[in-house]
C-alpha positions in Angstrom: 105.4 176.5 70.2 104.1 179.6 72.1 101.3 177.6 73.6 103.8 175.1 74.9 106.0 177.7 76.4 103.1 179.5 78.1 101.7 176.2 79.4 105.1 175.4 81.0 105.0 178.8 82.7 101.5 178.2 84.0 102.5 174.7 85.3 105.5 176.2 87.0 103.3 178.5 88.9 101.2 175.6 90.2 97.9 176.8 88.8 96.1 173.6 89.5 94.8 173.4 93.1 91.5 171.9 94.0 88.3 174.0 93.5 84.5 173.8 93.4 83.1 171.6 90.6 79.9 172.1 88.5 78.5 168.8 89.9 78.2 170.2 93.4 77.1 173.8 92.9 73.4 173.3 93.5 74.0 171.1 96.5 76.8 173.2 98.0 76.6 176.8 96.7 79.3 179.2 97.4 79.0 183.0 97.3 80.5 185.4 94.8 83.4 184.8 92.4 85.8 181.9 93.0 88.9 183.8 93.9 92.2 182.0 93.6 95.1 182.4 95.9 97.5 181.6 93.1 100.2 183.9 92.0 99.4 186.2 89.1 101.3 185.5 86.0 103.0 188.7 84.8 101.9 189.6 81.3 99.2 186.9 81.1 96.4 189.3 80.5 98.4 191.0 77.8 98.9 187.7 76.0 95.2 187.0 76.1 94.2 190.5 75.0 96.7 190.3 72.1 95.2 187.0 70.9 91.6 188.2 71.1 92.5 191.4 69.3 94.2 189.3 66.6 91.1 187.1 66.1 88.1 189.5 66.5 89.0 192.3 68.9 88.3 192.8 72.6 85.7 195.4 71.8 83.5 192.5 70.5 83.6 190.6 73.8 80.4 191.0 75.8 80.5 194.2 77.7 80.0 193.9 81.5 81.7 194.4 84.8 83.7 191.6 86.2 86.7 190.5 88.3 90.4 190.5 87.7 91.5 187.8 85.3 93.5 184.9 86.8 95.9 182.8 84.7 94.6 179.5 83.2 93.8 177.8 79.9 92.4 180.4 77.6 90.0 179.6 74.8 89.0 181.9 72.0 85.6 181.4 70.3 85.2 183.2 67.0 82.7 182.8 64.2 85.1 180.6 62.2 87.3 178.9 64.7 87.9 177.9 68.3 91.4 178.3 69.6 92.9 176.7 72.8 95.8 178.9 73.7 97.1 180.0 70.2 96.3 176.7 68.5 93.2 176.1 66.4 91.1 173.4 68.1 88.4 173.2 65.4 86.9 175.3 62.6 83.4 176.7 63.1 80.6 178.1 60.9 78.7 181.0 62.5 80.3 180.0 65.8 79.0 176.4 65.7 80.9 173.3 64.6 80.0 172.2 61.1 79.9 168.6 62.4 76.9 168.6 64.7 77.5 165.0 65.9 77.7 164.5 69.6 80.8 162.9 71.2 80.1 159.4 72.4 82.1 160.0 75.5 80.3 163.3 76.4 77.4 162.5 78.7 75.9 165.9 78.2 75.7 165.4 74.5 78.4 168.0 73.7 79.8 168.5 70.2 82.3 165.9 69.0 84.4 168.7 67.4 84.7 170.6 70.7 85.2 167.5 72.8 88.0 166.0 70.6 89.8 169.4 70.5 89.8 169.7 74.3 90.7 166.0 74.8 93.8 166.5 72.7 94.6 169.8 74.5 94.2 168.2 78.0 96.4 165.2 77.1 99.1 167.6 75.8 98.9 169.5 79.1 99.0 166.3 81.1 102.2 165.3 79.3 103.7 168.7 79.8 102.8 168.6 83.5 104.4 165.2 84.0 107.6 166.4 82.3 107.9 169.3 84.8 106.4 167.4 87.8 103.5 169.8 88.0 99.7 169.6 87.8 97.4 170.3 84.9 95.8 173.8 85.1 92.3 173.9 86.7 91.0 177.2 85.3 89.5 177.6 81.8 88.8 181.1 80.4 86.4 181.5 77.5 86.8 184.6 75.3 83.7 184.4 73.1 82.5 187.0 70.6 79.3 188.6 72.0 77.3 187.9 68.8 78.0 184.2 68.7 75.2 181.7 69.5 75.1 181.2 73.3 74.8 177.5 72.8 78.3 177.4 71.3 79.8 178.8 74.6 77.8 176.4 76.8 78.6 173.4 74.5 82.3 174.3 74.6 82.2 174.6 78.4 80.7 171.1 78.7 83.3 169.7 76.3 86.1 171.3 78.2 84.8 170.0 81.5 84.0 166.4 80.4 87.2 166.0 78.3 89.5 166.9 81.3 90.8 163.9 83.1 90.3 164.0 86.9 88.9 167.2 88.5 86.4 169.2 86.7 87.8 172.7 85.8 86.7 176.1 87.1 85.0 178.0 84.3 85.1 181.7 83.4 83.8 184.0 80.7 86.0 186.9 79.6 84.4 190.3 79.4 85.0 193.8 78.0 85.1 195.8 81.2 85.5 199.2 79.5 88.0 201.3 81.3 88.7 198.4 83.7 90.0 196.4 80.7 89.7 192.6 80.4 87.6 191.1 83.2 86.1 187.7 84.0 83.1 186.2 85.7 82.9 182.6 86.8 80.0 180.2 86.0 79.1 176.6 86.7 77.3 173.8 84.8 74.4 171.6 85.6 76.1 168.1 85.7 75.8 165.9 82.7 72.6 163.8 82.9 70.9 166.4 85.1 70.7 166.8 88.8 68.2 165.1 91.2 67.6 167.1 94.4 65.9 165.8 97.4 62.6 167.5 98.3 63.9 167.8 101.9 66.4 170.4 100.6 63.5 172.7 99.6 65.1 173.2 96.1 64.0 176.1 93.9 66.0 175.2 90.8 65.2 178.7 89.3 65.8 178.4 85.6 65.8 181.1 82.9 65.3 180.1 79.3 67.2 182.9 77.5 65.3 183.0 74.2 67.0 186.0 72.7 65.5 189.3 71.6 64.9 190.3 75.2 62.6 187.4 76.0 63.0 185.4 79.1 61.0 182.4 80.3 61.4 181.7 84.0 60.4 178.6 86.0 61.3 176.5 89.0 62.2 172.8 89.3 58.9 172.4 91.2 56.1 174.2 89.5 54.2 174.4 92.8 56.7 177.0 93.9 56.6 179.1 90.8 54.3 179.0 87.8 56.2 179.4 84.5 56.5 183.1 83.8 57.6 185.1 80.7 59.4 188.5 80.9 59.8 190.7 77.8 62.6 193.2 78.0 65.4 193.7 80.6 63.3 196.0 82.8 60.5 193.4 83.1 63.0 190.7 83.8 64.8 192.8 86.5 61.5 193.5 88.1 60.7 189.8 88.1 64.0 188.9 89.7 63.4 191.5 92.4 60.1 189.8 93.3 61.6 186.4 93.3 64.5 187.5 95.5 62.0 188.8 98.0 59.9 185.7 97.8 62.9 183.3 98.1 65.5 185.3 100.0 67.7 182.3 100.9 68.2 181.3 97.2 71.2 182.7 95.2 71.5 180.2 92.3 70.2 181.0 88.8 70.3 178.4 86.0 70.6 179.8 82.5 69.5 177.7 79.5 70.1 179.4 76.1 67.5 179.0 73.4 68.4 178.6 69.7 68.3 182.4 69.1 70.2 183.5 72.2 73.6 185.1 71.9 76.5 185.1 74.2 75.7 188.8 75.0 72.2 187.7 76.1 73.7 185.3 78.7 76.0 188.0 80.0 73.1 190.4 80.2 71.3 188.0 82.5 74.4 187.5 84.6 74.7 191.3 85.0 71.1 191.9 85.8 71.0 189.0 88.3 74.4 189.5 89.9 73.1 191.3 93.1 70.3 188.9 93.8 71.4 185.6 92.3 75.2 185.8 92.1 75.8 182.1 91.4 75.3 181.4 87.7 74.9 177.9 86.3 74.6 177.2 82.6 72.6 174.3 81.4 72.5 172.4 78.1 69.2 170.5 78.4 70.4 168.5 81.4 67.8 169.8 83.9 67.1 169.7 87.6 64.7 167.2 89.1 63.0 167.2 92.5 63.2 163.7 93.8 64.3 160.7 91.6 
């Protein structure tokens, strides 16, 4: 009931304008955070904070600076369940769906449990929107416990994107901003099936395999531009990014691919370290970037 009432309020504010999609981010990058011109929903942040505190506590969100939280569909990822608004979408074990089967409709190979939950939620929102002659919200906010497997967050993001009819949503991760309170950072996705980029665009396709435990493996889409390199520890990784920024000053996109031992906190750590030099963060779930065909 509460989710339905909140959704009607969101729809009434018109939170569904067009925005950049994950399928265009490498071809048409934009700088910084995607800032919406939409009206701020009074009390929205308080509602989200209350739910996260009831599930696992905002102190267990990844700690990092971010931007003000704009209203949208909010998702809570906990070790034992995923909620969309205040409704349980699916149960989890250690942050991952117990059913590891992929959804047949999900081109990225995302989890059937995540995809089905989002498909039901989007259809409900679509019906609500038609009832009040509004549009379906375009923004999805993920509140994920920092210690969860990073693959769970990326998997859920692909599911949310591919299950939504029509325009791909804008994606955000919620952060514990310390004294600043609840904050958010936007991210994008490598499109399902991967992305082929023409050599004429001089693509870098800088990708970081986040392995967990402070280990990072960095490579480019074209190995002639950058030989695969490993950095151990945040200081070594930061130093590596400084060098890459100097070497490729016109590039501002960084693709993050979580390894099996990476946590949500590890992804956010990379986002924080890279923010000044590579502000556009793109998550990947084994889709990849190819130079040429």
